[in-house]
C-alpha positions as CSV (number, residue, x, y, z in Angstrom):
1,E,172.7,50.6,170.7
2,I,175.1,48.2,168.9
3,E,177.3,49.7,166.1
4,E,177.6,47.8,162.8
5,F,181.2,47.1,161.9
6,T,181.9,46.6,158.2
7,H,185.0,45.3,156.6
8,T,185.9,48.8,155.4
9,K,185.2,50.3,158.9
10,I,187.4,47.7,160.6
11,Q,190.3,48.4,157.9
12,S,190.0,52.2,158.7
13,M,190.2,51.6,162.4
14,I,193.4,49.4,162.0
15,V,195.0,52.1,159.8
16,E,194.4,54.7,162.4
17,I,195.6,52.4,165.2
18,G,198.9,52.1,163.3
19,K,199.4,55.8,162.7
20,S,198.7,56.5,166.3
21,L,201.5,54.0,166.9
22,N,203.8,55.8,164.6
23,Y,203.6,53.3,161.7
24,Y,202.9,53.9,158.2
25,A,199.7,52.2,157.6
26,Q,198.0,51.3,154.3
27,V,194.8,49.5,153.3
28,E,194.6,46.9,150.4
29,F,198.4,46.6,149.8
30,E,199.0,43.8,147.3
31,Y,196.5,41.1,148.6
32,Y,196.5,42.2,152.2
33,D,193.8,44.0,153.9
34,V,196.0,46.3,156.0
35,V,199.7,46.5,156.4
36,W,201.9,48.7,158.7
37,R,205.5,49.6,158.0
38,E,208.1,51.2,160.3
39,K,208.5,54.0,157.7
40,E,206.7,54.8,154.4
41,N,209.8,53.7,152.3
42,S,210.4,50.6,154.3
43,P,210.2,47.6,152.1
44,R,209.4,45.3,155.0
45,L,205.8,44.8,156.1
46,S,206.0,44.9,160.0
47,H,202.4,44.0,160.7
48,V,199.9,42.3,158.4
49,F,196.1,42.3,159.0
50,E,193.5,40.1,157.4
51,V,189.9,41.2,158.2
52,Q,187.3,38.5,158.0
53,S,183.6,39.2,158.1
54,K,182.6,36.7,155.6
55,G,184.7,34.4,153.5
56,N,187.3,31.8,153.7
57,I,189.5,31.8,157.0
58,D,192.0,29.4,155.4
59,S,192.6,31.8,152.7
60,A,193.3,34.5,155.2
61,F,195.6,32.2,157.1
62,A,197.5,31.4,154.0
63,K,198.0,35.1,153.2
64,L,199.2,35.6,156.7
65,K,201.5,32.7,156.5
66,R,203.1,34.0,153.3
67,A,203.8,37.2,154.9
68,F,205.2,35.7,158.0
69,D,207.3,33.3,155.9
70,A,208.6,36.0,153.5
71,Q,209.4,38.8,155.9
72,R,208.6,37.7,159.4
73,S,205.7,40.1,159.4
74,K,203.6,40.0,162.6
75,P,200.3,38.4,161.4
76,F,196.9,39.4,162.7
77,L,193.5,37.9,162.0
78,V,190.6,40.1,162.8
79,L,187.2,38.3,163.0
80,D,183.7,39.5,163.1
81,S,182.0,36.6,165.2
82,E,182.6,34.1,168.0
83,R,181.8,31.2,165.6
84,D,184.6,32.4,163.3
85,T,187.0,32.4,166.2
86,K,186.3,28.9,166.9
87,R,186.8,27.9,163.1
88,A,190.0,29.8,163.2
89,A,191.2,27.9,166.3
90,Q,190.5,24.5,164.5
91,S,192.4,25.6,161.3
92,L,195.3,26.8,163.4
93,A,195.4,23.5,165.2
94,R,195.2,21.4,161.9
95,E,196.7,23.3,158.9
96,F,198.5,26.3,160.1
97,V,200.3,25.1,163.3
98,E,203.4,27.0,162.5
99,L,201.5,30.4,162.9
100,Q,200.1,29.5,166.5
101,E,203.0,31.0,168.3
102,V,203.1,34.2,166.3
103,I,199.6,35.0,165.1
104,T,197.3,37.4,167.0
105,I,193.6,36.8,166.6
106,L,191.3,39.7,167.6
107,S,187.5,40.4,167.3
108,F,185.9,43.5,165.6
109,A,184.9,44.6,169.1
110,E,188.5,44.5,170.4
111,I,189.7,46.5,167.4
112,N,187.0,49.1,168.3
113,R,188.0,49.3,171.7
114,I,191.6,49.6,171.0
115,Y,190.8,52.4,168.4
116,Q,188.4,54.2,171.1
117,N,191.1,54.0,173.7
118,L,193.9,55.4,171.5
119,R,191.7,58.3,170.3
120,T,191.3,59.5,173.9
121,I,195.3,59.7,174.1
122,S,196.0,60.6,170.6
123,E,197.2,64.1,171.6
124,I,199.9,62.9,174.0
125,L,200.9,59.6,172.6
126,P,203.3,60.9,170.0
127,K,205.4,62.3,172.7
128,F,206.1,58.9,174.1
129,L,206.7,57.4,170.7
130,S,209.2,59.9,169.2
C-alpha cells in the first residue's frame, strides 16, 4: 500500500523532524513552507524548507536563495517526483549555481523515512541532544 503524501503532510513531518532534533520548527513562516530556528526567539532561520508537489521549482529556488543570501540558512528543497528532481538539477546547473554546494534536495519518500526512523527513537533522542 502506497501512502499519499500531500504538501501539508510533508510540512508536518518536517516540523516534527525539527522538533525531534531540538529545533523550534514552524510552518508557513513569511513565504517559506517550513523553517527551523535554534530557539523560538532566535531571529536567524537556521534551516529553510520549500516543499514542491506542484508548482514552480525556480520560484522555490529563488526563495531558498534569498534565505541563504540573507542569513546563510541551510536550504532544503523537498520534491514529490523523480521528474521534478531532474528539473531541479537542470535549474541548479543553469540559474542557481551558487546553491549547488549548500542545498539539500530530498524526496517526499526520504522525508517520510527520516520521520518514521526518528519516531522510533523519539524517547531517547533528547538525551543525546541536550
